[in-house]
Backbone bond lengths (Angstrom), bond angles and torsions (degrees), N, CA, C in turn:
res aa  C-N    CA-C-N  psi(-1)  N-CA   C-N-CA  omega(-1)  CA-C   N-CA-C  phi
1 M - - - 1.446 - - 1.523 109.08 -
2 K 1.321 116.59 99.42 1.459 120.09 -179.74 1.524 111.71 -82.01
3 T 1.352 116.52 -46.59 1.451 120.86 -174.98 1.522 110.61 -104.22
4 L 1.332 115.74 136.24 1.452 122.19 175.79 1.521 107.17 -130.63
5 F 1.325 116.43 129.11 1.461 121.40 178.44 1.527 107.71 -102.46
6 V 1.328 115.92 118.20 1.463 120.95 -178.17 1.526 108.83 -95.54
7 T 1.329 115.87 115.36 1.454 121.51 -179.67 1.521 108.69 -126.18
8 A 1.333 116.47 -170.70 1.460 119.20 -174.42 1.518 111.04 -155.74
9 S 1.332 114.79 172.94 1.461 121.22 174.84 1.521 110.77 -84.03
10 G 1.322 117.32 -11.78 1.457 122.02 -179.77 1.514 109.41 178.16
11 T 1.315 116.65 -174.44 1.456 120.07 -179.66 1.526 111.01 -83.03
12 G 1.319 116.23 155.41 1.454 120.88 175.17 1.509 115.79 76.48
13 T 1.321 118.06 19.72 1.465 120.08 -179.13 1.526 113.09 -93.23
14 G 1.327 117.84 -8.58 1.464 119.90 177.93 1.514 115.00 107.05
15 K 1.345 117.85 22.14 1.467 120.54 -179.40 1.520 112.24 -55.23
16 T 1.335 115.59 -47.95 1.468 119.36 -175.60 1.526 111.02 -65.59
17 Y 1.316 116.75 -41.82 1.468 121.02 178.87 1.531 110.45 -59.41
18 I 1.326 116.35 -46.23 1.463 120.61 -179.50 1.520 110.94 -67.95
19 T 1.324 117.56 -42.56 1.463 120.97 179.74 1.516 110.79 -62.13
20 A 1.336 116.90 -44.27 1.465 120.68 179.59 1.518 111.35 -63.36
21 A 1.320 116.82 -41.02 1.464 120.31 179.32 1.526 111.12 -64.54
22 L 1.336 116.52 -39.55 1.465 119.84 177.89 1.521 111.15 -66.28
23 A 1.325 116.30 -42.75 1.465 119.84 179.12 1.519 110.49 -58.50
24 A 1.328 116.76 -45.96 1.462 120.89 179.58 1.532 111.34 -64.30
25 A 1.331 115.88 -37.60 1.464 119.72 -179.85 1.520 111.69 -65.45
26 F 1.328 116.32 -44.51 1.461 119.64 178.03 1.526 110.77 -63.36
27 K 1.330 116.48 -41.54 1.458 120.49 179.11 1.522 111.14 -62.64
28 D 1.339 116.82 -40.60 1.459 121.26 179.53 1.528 111.89 -64.27
29 K 1.339 115.69 -24.70 1.465 120.05 177.72 1.528 112.13 -82.64
30 G 1.321 116.18 -0.62 1.462 120.08 178.73 1.510 113.99 90.06
31 L 1.332 116.57 11.31 1.462 120.02 179.49 1.527 110.10 -90.10
32 S 1.320 116.37 148.65 1.463 120.06 173.57 1.527 107.46 -83.50
33 V 1.327 115.44 136.72 1.465 120.55 -172.19 1.523 110.50 -134.22
34 R 1.319 116.05 140.02 1.456 121.23 167.99 1.516 107.79 -122.71
35 V 1.311 116.72 138.22 1.462 120.87 -179.88 1.521 108.90 -124.18
36 L 1.331 115.93 135.53 1.463 122.06 -179.04 1.517 110.48 -128.21
37 K 1.306 115.82 141.36 1.463 122.57 163.48 1.527 104.33 -131.39
38 P 1.325 116.22 79.56 1.466 120.73 -168.74 1.516 114.78 -58.49
39 V 1.338 116.95 -33.75 1.461 120.99 -177.82 1.522 108.68 -120.67
40 V 1.319 116.20 126.71 1.465 120.04 179.14 1.517 109.13 -140.94
41 S 1.315 116.58 135.48 1.465 120.95 174.75 1.520 108.07 -115.73
42 G 1.323 115.80 166.22 1.455 119.61 -175.40 1.512 112.29 70.83
43 Y 1.332 116.15 29.09 1.464 120.43 -178.42 1.527 108.31 -88.19
44 P 1.339 118.80 116.37 1.468 121.21 -170.69 1.521 114.11 -71.04
45 G 1.319 115.23 136.53 1.459 121.08 172.67 1.500 114.62 59.61
46 D 1.346 116.64 30.10 1.465 119.51 -175.22 1.511 109.76 -139.22
47 D 1.299 116.32 134.89 1.456 121.68 177.88 1.519 111.58 -112.61
48 G 1.351 115.37 26.77 1.453 118.35 176.74 1.511 111.90 87.10
49 P 1.346 117.51 -162.01 1.459 122.16 -177.71 1.519 111.96 -51.68
50 G 1.327 114.77 132.38 1.442 120.01 178.96 1.514 113.75 100.30
51 D 1.346 117.57 -13.11 1.452 120.59 176.92 1.521 109.46 -70.30
52 D 1.320 115.75 158.04 1.455 119.71 -174.94 1.519 114.04 -75.28
53 G 1.299 118.48 -18.83 1.465 117.95 -178.17 1.507 111.47 179.55
54 P 1.331 116.46 178.22 1.460 120.90 -175.21 1.509 114.92 -78.37
55 G 1.334 119.05 5.12 1.453 119.96 175.61 1.509 112.56 92.28
56 D 1.354 115.42 166.90 1.453 120.64 -176.51 1.517 112.39 -61.20
57 D 1.338 116.69 -34.32 1.454 120.36 -178.17 1.525 111.48 -106.73
58 G 1.307 117.10 23.86 1.462 120.66 -175.73 1.510 113.93 -59.80
59 S 1.336 117.26 -27.30 1.462 119.66 -178.17 1.517 112.59 -67.67
60 A 1.340 116.66 -16.06 1.460 120.18 -178.29 1.524 112.45 -100.83
61 T 1.313 118.42 2.01 1.457 120.50 -177.80 1.521 111.14 -74.97
62 D 1.330 114.77 161.39 1.463 119.71 176.24 1.525 110.91 -57.45
63 T 1.319 116.07 -41.00 1.464 120.34 -179.67 1.519 111.19 -58.95
64 A 1.330 116.62 -46.23 1.461 120.73 -179.76 1.522 111.25 -64.38
65 I 1.327 116.54 -40.78 1.470 120.64 178.96 1.529 110.66 -59.94
66 L 1.324 116.22 -43.75 1.463 120.22 -179.88 1.525 111.34 -65.44
67 L 1.323 116.75 -44.84 1.463 119.96 -179.87 1.528 110.99 -62.88
68 K 1.323 116.28 -43.66 1.460 120.09 -178.12 1.530 112.15 -67.00
69 S 1.330 117.04 -23.89 1.467 119.18 176.85 1.523 111.22 -64.25
70 L 1.343 115.64 -21.87 1.456 121.51 177.42 1.533 111.12 -106.54
71 E 1.342 114.81 14.46 1.469 121.97 179.60 1.535 111.91 60.67
72 I 1.340 114.62 38.20 1.459 121.95 176.47 1.521 108.26 -109.32
73 E 1.306 117.49 125.79 1.448 120.62 178.34 1.541 109.45 -70.31
74 P 1.325 117.51 138.09 1.471 120.53 -177.55 1.526 113.02 -79.13
75 T 1.317 115.60 62.45 1.462 120.48 174.25 1.522 108.68 -69.67
76 Q 1.324 116.61 168.53 1.458 119.47 179.30 1.524 111.09 -58.97
77 E 1.325 116.74 -41.03 1.473 120.16 179.60 1.519 110.98 -62.84
78 A 1.343 116.60 -43.41 1.463 120.21 -179.49 1.522 110.73 -66.60
79 V 1.323 116.61 -39.68 1.467 120.66 178.41 1.527 110.40 -62.82
80 E 1.324 117.02 -44.66 1.466 121.05 178.06 1.525 111.27 -59.13
81 G 1.328 115.82 -39.38 1.455 119.66 -178.22 1.507 113.67 -72.48
82 C 1.328 116.87 -22.28 1.457 121.63 -179.66 1.522 111.98 -96.73
83 S 1.331 116.38 -43.22 1.472 121.61 -172.78 1.529 111.59 -134.11
84 P 1.324 117.26 78.30 1.471 119.61 -177.70 1.529 114.07 -66.50
85 W 1.331 118.05 -30.40 1.455 121.58 -177.54 1.526 109.17 -104.60
86 R 1.338 115.98 99.95 1.457 121.81 -175.96 1.525 109.47 -122.15
87 F 1.330 114.74 136.16 1.463 120.14 -177.31 1.527 109.60 -133.81
88 A 1.316 115.69 147.71 1.462 120.41 -173.30 1.527 113.63 -77.06
89 E 1.323 117.78 -40.34 1.461 119.59 -175.52 1.529 111.53 -75.92
90 P 1.341 117.97 137.07 1.470 121.32 179.63 1.529 111.20 -81.55
91 L 1.329 115.08 66.55 1.457 122.46 -176.28 1.520 109.49 -127.97
92 S 1.313 116.67 178.10 1.455 119.57 173.22 1.523 108.15 -60.05
93 P 1.332 118.76 151.30 1.466 120.53 -175.33 1.517 114.42 -54.40
94 D 1.334 117.38 -41.65 1.459 118.85 -179.07 1.523 111.33 -64.04
95 M 1.339 117.01 -41.28 1.461 120.62 179.87 1.528 111.44 -70.85
96 A 1.337 115.72 -42.94 1.468 119.63 -179.56 1.522 110.86 -62.91
97 A 1.323 116.61 -41.87 1.465 120.63 179.16 1.519 110.73 -65.13
98 R 1.321 116.79 -40.77 1.464 120.72 -178.87 1.523 111.55 -61.98
99 R 1.336 116.32 -35.18 1.471 120.32 178.80 1.527 111.55 -61.15
100 E 1.326 116.12 -25.10 1.463 121.11 -177.01 1.522 112.47 -105.06
101 G 1.324 115.85 8.89 1.455 119.45 -178.92 1.515 112.45 68.29
102 R 1.322 116.14 29.23 1.459 121.65 -177.09 1.527 109.93 -124.62
103 S 1.300 115.72 176.79 1.464 121.72 174.10 1.521 108.18 -152.49
104 I 1.306 115.48 161.93 1.460 120.87 177.34 1.517 108.84 -92.73
105 D 1.310 116.14 124.15 1.459 122.07 175.22 1.525 106.95 -79.13
106 F 1.325 116.50 102.78 1.458 120.78 -173.78 1.521 112.12 -60.22
107 E 1.312 117.09 -42.64 1.461 120.12 -179.45 1.526 110.86 -64.65
108 A 1.330 116.64 -37.63 1.459 120.08 177.92 1.521 110.75 -67.42
109 L 1.330 116.41 -37.95 1.468 121.09 177.67 1.523 110.76 -62.20
110 V 1.315 116.11 -48.04 1.465 120.16 179.04 1.527 110.23 -63.47
111 G 1.327 116.71 -41.75 1.456 120.01 179.79 1.516 112.63 -63.60
112 F 1.329 116.74 -38.88 1.466 121.64 177.35 1.530 110.19 -59.00
113 C 1.325 116.03 -45.11 1.469 120.18 -178.93 1.526 111.81 -70.83
114 R 1.318 117.15 -38.12 1.465 119.81 178.49 1.520 111.13 -65.63
115 D 1.314 116.76 -37.16 1.462 119.63 175.45 1.530 109.97 -60.50
116 A 1.324 116.24 -41.55 1.459 120.50 179.00 1.526 110.99 -66.36
117 Q 1.333 116.33 -36.33 1.462 119.79 177.83 1.527 111.58 -63.07
118 G 1.313 116.26 -26.93 1.456 120.80 179.37 1.512 113.02 -87.25
119 G 1.324 117.47 3.02 1.458 121.30 -179.68 1.515 112.76 -72.16
120 E 1.313 115.46 176.45 1.462 121.12 -174.69 1.528 113.37 -89.19
121 E 1.319 118.35 -5.57 1.460 120.51 -178.01 1.527 111.88 -63.28
122 D 1.325 115.32 151.27 1.468 120.35 177.17 1.520 111.48 -71.54
123 R 1.323 116.67 -35.28 1.455 121.45 -177.67 1.532 109.96 -134.95
124 L 1.326 115.34 140.99 1.456 122.22 174.79 1.525 108.04 -127.21
125 L 1.321 115.89 120.31 1.460 121.64 176.69 1.524 108.41 -108.15
126 I 1.326 116.40 123.03 1.461 121.71 178.29 1.523 107.50 -114.39
127 E 1.314 116.46 116.14 1.459 120.10 177.11 1.513 109.38 -94.92
128 G 1.318 116.04 128.59 1.454 120.79 177.10 1.518 111.21 -77.22
129 I 1.310 116.47 -164.36 1.459 121.76 179.14 1.526 108.36 -129.54
130 G 1.329 116.74 131.90 1.454 120.36 -178.48 1.518 111.59 60.94
131 G 1.320 115.96 -145.49 1.457 120.88 177.97 1.511 112.47 -91.16
132 A 1.322 115.75 174.31 1.463 120.87 -174.42 1.528 113.27 -64.52
133 M 1.326 117.69 -22.22 1.459 119.99 -177.34 1.522 113.44 -105.25
134 V 1.323 117.80 14.75 1.460 120.77 179.20 1.534 110.14 -68.72
135 P 1.336 118.15 133.08 1.464 120.44 179.09 1.526 112.71 -67.59
136 L 1.335 115.28 137.31 1.465 121.75 174.53 1.519 111.25 -97.69
137 D 1.316 115.90 -37.52 1.463 121.09 178.45 1.514 108.35 -145.43
138 E 1.306 117.53 -154.98 1.463 120.76 -175.67 1.522 113.03 -66.94
139 T 1.317 118.06 -26.88 1.472 119.79 -173.50 1.527 114.66 -132.40
140 R 1.335 118.75 -15.61 1.456 120.55 -174.68 1.523 112.18 -110.45
141 T 1.333 115.60 149.40 1.458 122.82 178.62 1.527 109.64 -117.16
142 V 1.321 115.65 175.60 1.469 120.13 175.00 1.523 110.10 -57.49
143 L 1.321 117.05 -35.37 1.464 120.22 179.16 1.526 111.49 -60.70
144 D 1.308 117.88 -39.21 1.469 121.28 176.43 1.527 110.52 -63.19
145 W 1.298 116.42 -40.23 1.468 122.68 177.05 1.521 110.08 -60.78
146 M 1.314 116.69 -47.92 1.462 121.13 179.52 1.523 111.26 -60.03
147 A 1.322 116.20 -43.41 1.464 120.56 -178.51 1.516 111.84 -61.60
148 E 1.319 117.04 -36.93 1.460 120.91 179.27 1.524 111.94 -65.32
149 L 1.322 116.95 -35.04 1.463 120.70 -175.40 1.520 112.90 -82.58
150 E 1.332 116.93 -20.83 1.468 122.08 176.81 1.532 112.29 55.80
151 A 1.322 115.99 38.32 1.464 121.30 177.25 1.520 108.66 -108.64
152 P 1.324 118.13 148.67 1.466 120.06 177.68 1.526 110.97 -63.93
153 A 1.317 115.45 150.36 1.455 121.48 -177.42 1.517 111.40 -107.56
154 L 1.320 115.11 138.91 1.456 122.15 168.92 1.521 105.42 -106.58
155 V 1.323 116.80 120.38 1.457 121.71 -173.84 1.528 109.55 -102.21
156 V 1.319 116.81 116.69 1.466 122.08 -179.40 1.522 108.76 -100.52
157 V 1.327 116.15 124.57 1.464 121.48 -177.82 1.520 109.23 -129.94
158 G 1.329 116.20 168.62 1.453 121.19 176.26 1.514 111.12 -100.58
159 S 1.339 115.76 -175.24 1.464 120.36 175.95 1.528 110.40 -119.37
160 Y 1.321 116.64 20.94 1.461 123.30 178.35 1.529 110.79 -69.18
161 L 1.323 116.56 164.22 1.450 120.84 176.22 1.526 109.49 -62.78
162 G 1.317 117.56 123.72 1.462 122.13 -177.94 1.514 113.48 108.15
163 T 1.335 115.95 -10.35 1.467 118.50 -175.69 1.520 112.88 -67.18
164 L 1.317 117.95 -27.26 1.470 119.19 -178.44 1.529 110.24 -61.68
165 S 1.313 116.73 -49.77 1.466 120.08 178.82 1.517 111.00 -64.54
166 H 1.341 116.96 -44.50 1.463 120.38 -179.21 1.529 111.25 -61.12
167 T 1.314 116.11 -42.51 1.473 120.37 -177.75 1.517 111.38 -68.69
168 L 1.325 116.85 -48.03 1.459 119.72 -178.46 1.528 111.42 -63.87
169 T 1.318 116.95 -37.29 1.465 120.63 177.69 1.526 110.68 -65.75
170 T 1.324 116.14 -43.14 1.474 120.48 -179.57 1.522 111.09 -64.23
171 V 1.311 116.65 -47.14 1.470 120.13 -179.88 1.523 110.57 -62.37
172 S 1.320 116.89 -41.14 1.467 120.52 178.85 1.523 111.12 -61.83
173 A 1.328 116.95 -41.82 1.464 120.75 179.86 1.526 110.90 -64.94
174 I 1.327 116.99 -41.37 1.461 121.13 -179.84 1.525 110.69 -66.19
175 Q 1.310 116.42 -47.45 1.465 120.25 179.67 1.522 111.33 -64.15
176 G 1.322 116.40 -32.49 1.458 120.76 179.76 1.515 113.21 -65.26
177 R 1.322 117.02 -19.90 1.465 121.20 176.86 1.529 111.55 -97.16
178 G 1.312 117.26 7.56 1.457 120.52 177.59 1.510 113.93 75.99
179 I 1.326 117.08 19.87 1.459 121.62 179.79 1.522 109.24 -90.41
180 G 1.329 116.90 130.00 1.452 120.39 178.74 1.523 110.99 -70.23
181 I 1.319 115.93 148.09 1.461 120.84 178.39 1.522 109.21 -113.77
182 A 1.328 115.13 114.81 1.466 119.80 179.04 1.514 110.94 -69.21
183 G 1.315 116.25 -30.31 1.450 120.50 178.38 1.512 111.42 165.88
184 V 1.327 114.70 172.96 1.459 123.19 175.81 1.518 107.74 -118.86
185 V 1.321 116.59 130.25 1.460 121.88 178.09 1.525 108.50 -111.49
186 V 1.325 116.00 120.19 1.460 120.67 176.38 1.525 107.66 -95.38
187 D 1.329 115.44 104.78 1.460 122.18 179.50 1.531 107.22 -92.01
188 E 1.318 116.68 112.27 1.463 121.49 -171.33 1.526 112.03 -55.44
189 S 1.324 116.33 126.39 1.460 122.78 -179.76 1.527 110.85 -82.51
190 D 1.324 115.97 153.67 1.468 120.36 177.98 1.521 111.95 -61.72
191 D 1.338 115.98 -32.39 1.465 120.08 -177.30 1.525 112.00 -104.53
192 S 1.317 116.86 29.34 1.460 120.95 -179.31 1.529 110.93 -59.05
193 P 1.350 118.31 125.33 1.466 120.46 -177.70 1.528 113.57 -80.79
194 V 1.333 116.70 -14.00 1.464 121.51 -179.70 1.518 108.71 -139.64
195 P 1.327 119.01 163.44 1.469 120.59 174.56 1.522 110.24 -56.92
196 V 1.327 116.87 141.87 1.457 121.05 -174.43 1.521 111.75 -58.62
197 I 1.318 117.86 -32.64 1.463 120.27 -179.42 1.523 111.08 -64.71
198 E 1.331 117.60 -29.30 1.462 120.60 178.19 1.530 110.48 -68.15
199 T 1.321 115.76 -37.44 1.469 119.70 175.29 1.521 110.42 -64.15
200 V 1.324 116.39 -43.12 1.466 120.64 178.59 1.526 110.61 -60.65
201 E 1.316 116.74 -45.95 1.470 120.63 -177.72 1.529 111.16 -63.91
202 T 1.315 117.26 -37.19 1.464 119.92 178.90 1.525 110.90 -69.12
203 L 1.315 116.80 -44.39 1.460 120.00 178.15 1.523 111.07 -61.07
204 A 1.318 116.37 -38.17 1.467 120.91 -177.63 1.529 111.68 -61.76
205 R 1.306 117.54 -29.35 1.464 120.62 179.34 1.522 111.39 -66.77
206 F 1.329 116.20 -27.02 1.463 120.52 -175.45 1.526 113.19 -106.69
207 L 1.321 116.77 -11.37 1.467 120.34 -176.71 1.524 109.90 -117.87
208 S 1.294 115.42 61.72 1.468 120.42 -179.60 1.523 110.82 -59.80
209 G 1.323 115.72 131.17 1.456 120.37 178.13 1.510 114.46 86.43
210 V 1.340 117.88 -3.68 1.469 121.55 179.39 1.525 108.91 -101.53
211 E 1.323 116.30 128.17 1.462 120.64 177.09 1.528 109.17 -71.32
212 I 1.334 116.36 134.43 1.466 121.21 179.79 1.521 108.63 -130.83
213 A 1.323 115.73 132.70 1.463 120.85 179.36 1.519 109.60 -127.77
214 A 1.325 115.86 150.08 1.460 121.29 177.91 1.517 109.92 -109.66
215 V 1.327 115.47 139.69 1.460 121.61 174.84 1.516 107.21 -122.05
216 A 1.323 116.87 119.75 1.457 121.24 -177.29 1.521 111.28 -68.00
217 R 1.326 116.19 152.82 1.451 122.16 178.80 1.523 110.74 -56.46
218 N 1.328 115.50 131.41 1.471 122.75 178.50 1.534 113.35 63.00
219 A 1.318 116.81 22.59 1.467 119.89 177.19 1.528 109.95 -65.29
220 G 1.294 116.89 144.18 1.458 120.72 178.17 1.513 111.62 -79.27
221 P 1.336 117.10 171.56 1.463 121.29 -179.48 1.519 113.68 -54.91
222 A 1.333 117.04 -38.45 1.466 119.62 -178.81 1.522 110.78 -61.67
223 A 1.339 116.19 -39.50 1.462 120.07 179.64 1.526 110.84 -67.79
224 V 1.337 116.63 -36.83 1.461 120.41 177.23 1.528 109.89 -64.83
225 H 1.309 116.61 -44.05 1.463 120.78 178.51 1.529 110.27 -57.59
226 A 1.336 115.91 -46.11 1.466 120.52 -177.67 1.517 111.38 -63.92
227 A 1.333 116.70 -39.51 1.465 120.50 -177.60 1.517 112.04 -69.45
228 L 1.340 116.16 -39.01 1.457 119.89 -174.25 1.528 113.26 -93.83
229 G 1.324 116.45 -12.95 1.456 120.22 -176.53 1.511 114.66 -51.52
230 P 1.339 118.38 -52.38 1.467 119.33 -178.90 1.522 113.00 -65.67
231 M 1.337 116.43 -21.31 1.459 120.96 -176.09 1.530 112.40 -78.32
232 I 1.326 115.92 -44.23 1.468 118.67 -174.57 1.526 112.48 -130.96
233 D 1.307 117.28 25.88 1.457 122.36 172.52 1.523 112.02 58.26
234 V 1.338 115.88 49.13 1.466 119.66 174.71 1.525 108.62 -78.34
């Protein structure tokens, strides 16, 4: 499994944290790794390609976090190579792009990722944006993007109230498009109403054959590696 697409049941579930931890884990194993977050919204002080830099708070962006997980400084060149489609408003990609009089060229997005899939790296991690059903343009969603790439998905979810329905719906939608699921990661939410293991056990009753792992709140990278290791051979 060279390429892994990291998606989620919604925004704020910890996709970037999990993706960065996986990138570092693969690198620590001596593997060459490339990490992409091709589409990002809420990017401070940046209007996408052609802007002078990642903004005053660029070091705190998802893109910077991913690059730094591989010990790559988030220079403008590195940011362009990781996240070509950047938008200032923290909205869905279609809405954020519209605010700037822009749009996402879906074919170009897919082509960018396919080019990366053909690279020489041992592992390619592609982090999506928001949840699996977030709109990218007028007619396509992240799920359409995933289907085009034909890479297995790692689904990152929370343990907040409502996550059971959100997770089961997301997994059903992904499987309905014939996309393989590498696993589901339950990243413990700050407002989790029950122990995270209880959420995992409940999901397991409905997701037969799907690997599910729990990551405790504020767990360090080593704990993430240990939790996901059996799932994706970290």
